N, C-alpha and C positions, 0 to 999 in steps of 0.2 A: 228504238229511239226514232221519233218523228224526224223526217227530212226537213231541210230548210224550206222547201216549197210547201210542205204540209203546215209548217209553223206560220208561214206568211198567209196561207189561205185561212187558217184558224183565226189569226189576229185580225185579218180583214173582215171576216164575218162577225167577230165580236164587236168591232167598232161600228160596222154598218147596222147591226142589230140594235145597238144602243140608240142610234139616232133615226133609223128608218126600218123598223122591224118588218113591216109588210114587204118592203123591197128586198130585205135580206131573205125572207122566206121564199120570195119568187126566185131570187138568184140561186138559193139553195136547191130548189126543185129543178131548175135548169141544169145545175151541176150534177144532181143525182141522176138525171135522165141522159146525160151526155155519155155516149158510148166510147170505149177506148179505140185507139187506132187499130186498123186491121193487119198491119204488118206484123209478122211473127216476131215475138219478143226474144226468142232464144233459138239456138241451133236445133234443139230437139223439136220445137214447134214447127220450124221450117221443114224438118225431115218428115213430120206427120203429113204436111200438105203435099210434099213431093211424092210420098208413098201413096197418098190417096188419089192423086191426079189421074192415073190410068183408070181407076174404078169410076171416078166421077165423070170421066169422059164418055163412059158407056151408058150413062143415065140420060133421062130427058129432063131438061130444065125448063120450068114454066115461070114466067114473070107475072105476078098477080098484083093488081092495083089495090091499094088501100087509101085511106083519106090523105095521108102524107107520104107520097112516094110509092114505091113498089117493093115487093119481097120476092125472093127466089125460092121456088119449091122444086126439089129434086125427086124424080119418080124412079123407083127401083122396081122393075118388073118381078112378078112372081113366076117361078117355074110351073105353077099350076094354072097360069093363064088369067084371063080377065075376071073369073069368078072367085078369085082368091080374096080372103079377108084383107082389109087395108089397115095398116098401122101408120100413125103419124109420130115422128120423132123430132123433138125440139131440144136444141142445145141451151147452154147457159150463158150468163153474161160474159162478154168478151170472148166468146167461143164461136164456133161455126159448125156446119153439118159434117165436115170432114172428121171432126173429133168424135162423132157418134158412129163412125163407120163399123166398128166391131159389132155393136148392137144391131145396126141396120142389116149387116150381112148375116147375123145370126137369125134374125126374123125372116129375112129373105130365104135363107136356106131351109127354114122350117115350113116354107110355102106361103108366106105372106108377101103381099105387095107393100112397099114402104114409100111414104113421102117424107123426106127430110126437109125441114123448113129453116131457112136462114131468117132469123128475126130481124126486124128493122134495125138498121145501123150495124149490121153484122154480115160477114161473109160476102155474098154477091148481092145483097139487098141494099137499097139506097138509104141515104141519110146518116146522121150522127146522133139521132135521138131515139130513145126507147122508153116507153112507159107502159103500164099494164093495159091501157086502152088500145094502144097501137099493137101490142103483142096479141091481144085477144082478137082484134080485127084480122090479123094475119092468119090466125088459126081458122077463123070463120071463112076467110078467102079460100083456104085449102078445102074445107068442107064443100063450099059452093062449087069449086072447080073439079074436085075428084069424087065427090059423093060421100056417103056415110063412112065414118071411120070406126073400125071395130075396137082399136086399142090406141091410146095416146100415151106416149112415153116422153117424159121431160127430165132434163138434168138441171140441177141448181135452180136458177131463176126460171128456166124452162119448165120445171116441175110445177112451180107456182102458177105459171101461165096456163098449163093444161087444166089445172084444177079450176081456175077462174073461168076458163072457156067452157068447161063442162057445167059449171055452176050457173053461168050466165050472169056474172057479177058486174059486167059493164053494160050500162043502160043503152038500149037501142040495138044491142047485138044478141041474137038468140042463143040460148044455151045449146052447146054442142056436146051431147052426152054419148060417149062411146060405151062399149060393154065392159071395158076394163081400163084401169089407170096404172101406170108405173111411174113412181116418183123416186128419182135418184138424187141423193144429196140435196134435197129440196127444202127451202125455207117454208115454215108453216105460218108464222105470225108476221105479216108484213108491217103491222104497227111497230113491233119491236125493232125491225130493220130500220124504219124511219127514225125511231127514238135514238138508236145507236148512231145514225148519221148526224142527227141534230146535236148529239153530245160531242161528236168529233168536231163539228163546226163551231161549237160554243154558242149555240142559239139560245136566247132567253125564251120566256113563256110566249111573248107575242110573235116572235120570229118563228117559233115552233108551230104555233097555231096557223100562221100564214102558210108554212110549208105543208102542214097536214091538210089544210083546206084545199090546196091545189089538187090533191089526189081526188077529192070529191068533185071538184070542178071538171076534172078530166074524165073521170069514170062515171059520174052521176051517183056515186055512193060514197058515204063517209069512210075514212081510212079504218075506223074501228070495226067495220064489217069484213075486212079482208083477213079473216082468221081461217087458215087452210084446214085445220083440224075440224072446225065446226062445219065447214063446207063439205068436207069428205064424209063426215058423219051424216049430213043430210042427203048427200048424193046416194049413199049406200051402195056404191058400185064396188065390185071386187077390186081391191087396190093392193099393189105390192110396193112397199117402201124399202129402198135400198140405201144403206148409209154406213159409213165407217165411224166408229166411236171416236177416233182421233182427228176427224175432219176439223181443220182449223178455220175454214171459210164459212161453213154452215154447221153450227153446233149440233151434236147428236141429240140435244134436247128437242129439236124440231122433229126428228124422227119419232121420238117418244110421244110427242104431242099428237102426231098422226096416228100412232099406234093406239092411242086412247079413243079414237073415233068410233071404234066398234069392232065386232068380230069379223067384219068383211075386210079388214085390213091385216095383211101379213107383213112382217118385217124381216128383212135379210140383213144381218150385220156382216158387212164386208170389211172387217178390220184389217188394217195394214195397207189398204189401197188409197187412203186419203180422199181428197176431193175430186181429183182428175184421173188418176190412174184406175180408179174404180170403173171407168168406162171401158177399159180394155181387159179387165180381169176375166179370164175364161169362166170362173165359177159364177160371176155376176151375169155374164151373157147367157150361159146355159140356164141359170135360174129364171131369168126374164123370159126366155123362150118357153121354158116349161110352164110358167105361170100363164103366159098368153095363150098357150095351146090347150089349157085345161077346158074341158067342157062344163057348161053350167050344170049344177047339181041335178036339175030336173031332167037333163038329157044324158047324164053320165050312164055308162053301161053298168 
């Protein structure tokens, strides 16, 4: 059942949309891009940060400038030294790098150096706003600071981010194509996400158009082009999609869409781990490491 606050927000947008749909669309976009507070919402979330603190203290934190503020990038050294392949790990909406630590350490133990990125408005990065353009800028900043990235791993919204960074979907920012992609509980069709949000707010046709147009204004491309399955198909990079069929935050249909992109996409169904526990599941971590460590077919023994 919707909360009182949700009902008030819905009613406010219904009324605003009726008299000023352009303004309603602009407000909707601002609301969509506003990041949640960084304070842990539960005792378990607090425990995750406390447990991760000693590990994070041993890393090197870099502050990278983007067009609006700065992002934090955490560098985890490889036991193989400077010549080790580099992986970029990106968290989801409302999360932070500490929540990706199991995957980070799995990659690190297999010989990779890892950069964990706090997206704008999250973790130790500045701001309270996040959109696809800012997120792709942040990924680009990592590539410019640390050099070519061999593998990009993204959870939830972070999965959509690494796909768009690899594809070069934000005008003015070069495509940053790794050798492999790992997408965990990631949304594929961003237009569907915006339609669902518009439905929740109660926007009419004109308000929706204003909301969708803002995506084009920010990224330089219309919202209809942000279809992850098509992007992954055109990239043709070896891609591992990890998803739980019971995921309530990002439907498993998104994973099926990615799977339809071609034979270069493998799917791991991690049923029973939901949307967040999937990041700590030993079978998921080991499968990701195995996938990343695979040699290209032309070089395989």
